[in-house]
C-alpha positions, -999 to 999 in steps of 0.1 A, spaced: 478 -246 -154 459 -215 -149 420 -218 -147 405 -212 -181 439 -224 -200 449 -261 -214 484 -266 -208 490 -275 -244 484 -237 -254 457 -246 -285 434 -226 -301 402 -225 -278 368 -241 -287 343 -217 -291 304 -215 -293 290 -188 -308 255 -173 -303 244 -163 -336 213 -145 -328 235 -121 -301 267 -125 -314 276 -137 -279 311 -161 -276 315 -185 -251 352 -204 -249 350 -234 -231 372 -240 -202 395 -266 -211 391 -284 -249 375 -322 -251 400 -345 -248 377 -362 -279 343 -354 -298 318 -377 -311 304 -368 -348 274 -391 -353 267 -397 -396 235 -414 -411 206 -421 -437 173 -425 -434 154 -453 -450 116 -464 -454 105 -500 -460 81 -505 -484 49 -532 -474 47 -553 -503 24 -582 -503 40 -615 -505 76 -605 -503 94 -616 -473 120 -591 -470 104 -557 -481 129 -533 -501 139 -499 -493 135 -464 -497 160 -434 -493 145 -413 -479 172 -385 -468 199 -383 -445 199 -379 -405 208 -345 -387 243 -351 -377 250 -352 -339 283 -339 -322 291 -349 -288 314 -347 -261 325 -343 -222 337 -305 -207 356 -300 -181 355 -274 -160 373 -262 -126 372 -235 -100 387 -253 -75 423 -225 -70 402 -194 -70 373 -212 -46 344 -202 -73 310 -223 -76 317 -239 -108 280 -243 -119 285 -203 -128 307 -215 -155 282 -240 -161 257 -216 -167 270 -200 -192 264 -235 -217 237 -244 -204 217 -213 -208 224 -223 -244 190 -244 -237 165 -216 -231 145 -204 -257 145 -170 -266 117 -146 -259 112 -137 -295 117 -169 -312 103 -190 -285 131 -217 -297 166 -219 -288 195 -198 -302 212 -213 -333 251 -216 -322 283 -218 -341 303 -244 -324 343 -236 -335 376 -254 -330 398 -245 -353 389 -256 -386 358 -269 -369 326 -251 -371 291 -266 -371 261 -251 -374 240 -265 -345 216 -262 -315 220 -274 -278 201 -304 -277 209 -317 -239 235 -309 -216 242 -334 -185 260 -320 -158 284 -342 -133 296 -324 -105 331 -339 -91 348 -324 -62 336 -295 -38 345 -273 -10 337 -280 26 304 -257 29 293 -281 -3 303 -251 -32 306 -276 -61 345 -262 -79 349 -292 -105 322 -308 -125 319 -325 -161 297 -319 -186 281 -338 -215 266 -318 -242 253 -326 -276 247 -306 -303 221 -311 -332 232 -301 -369 208 -269 -372 198 -259 -416 176 -236 -426 148 -250 -451 124 -226 -468 91 -237 -475 72 -220 -497 34 -213 -483 6 -205 -504 -32 -203 -498 -22 -227 -467 -7 -252 -487 32 -263 -474 48 -268 -510 77 -295 -499 89 -326 -508 69 -352 -525 43 -375 -504 52 -419 -508 20 -440 -506 17 -476 -515 -16 -488 -528 -39 -508 -506 -62 -530 -521 -94 -513 -531 -84 -483 -539 -85 -458 -566 -63 -426 -581 -92 -405 -578 -95 -415 -538 -60 -408 -534 -57 -378 -549 -84 -365 -529 -69 -376 -497 -33 -364 -502 -41 -336 -521 -74 -322 -516 -87 -327 -550 -101 -360 -564 -97 -345 -594 -60 -340 -598 -59 -381 -600 -44 -374 -636 -15 -355 -623 -7 -385 -606 -12 -410 -626 14 -391 -656 38 -386 -629 39 -427 -625 32 -438 -657 4 -450 -649 -19 -459 -681 -50 -473 -667 -57 -449 -631 -89 -480 -628 -66 -506 -623 -43 -501 -595 -18 -529 -583 -20 -534 -547 15 -525 -528 23 -508 -554 42 -472 -542 32 -441 -558 52 -410 -560 28 -376 -555 41 -340 -559 28 -316 -536 -5 -294 -544 7 -273 -569 -4 -235 -563 -34 -215 -581 
């Protein structure tokens, strides 16, 4: 087997830096990879209930994990030079001050992501101590661009979930969450509250973001 070639002749996996267009081909395709999925739920604290109800908040970011193999023994080169092509993707850019956005592609599988971590393990050396064989455990975190509209210094994003504490009123909650006690009417209408002066402790309020003026 030649360095950098898979004996099976399969299409090579490649990591593309979407900001520079630079492509890094893996030396050998991974034997396997894992893709973690999940959801995020929030517990709603209601006094007196043994088991609190849960509320769906959002889906969790997917994580792609795999182990990559590197071997430069035949050419007697330092394997760290090959590994650096991938670990350097952890470095933040001068303009963005953040690591680059990547695209991991292998056949029909495409995963837009950022490199979260890269664990290096060196397993073979030349007589002078130069590493020539290594395994790299990498973890990619899915990337999805989300635009938040900003007006008058306020993020217009997702709603706030708020549990009522005994003694609170809508005016105070509106002042705390929205910075405007007069917005209690909007909260009352959104949550079908007929009497804003009588709030039940533990009830859940859905509070929409502050509206722009």
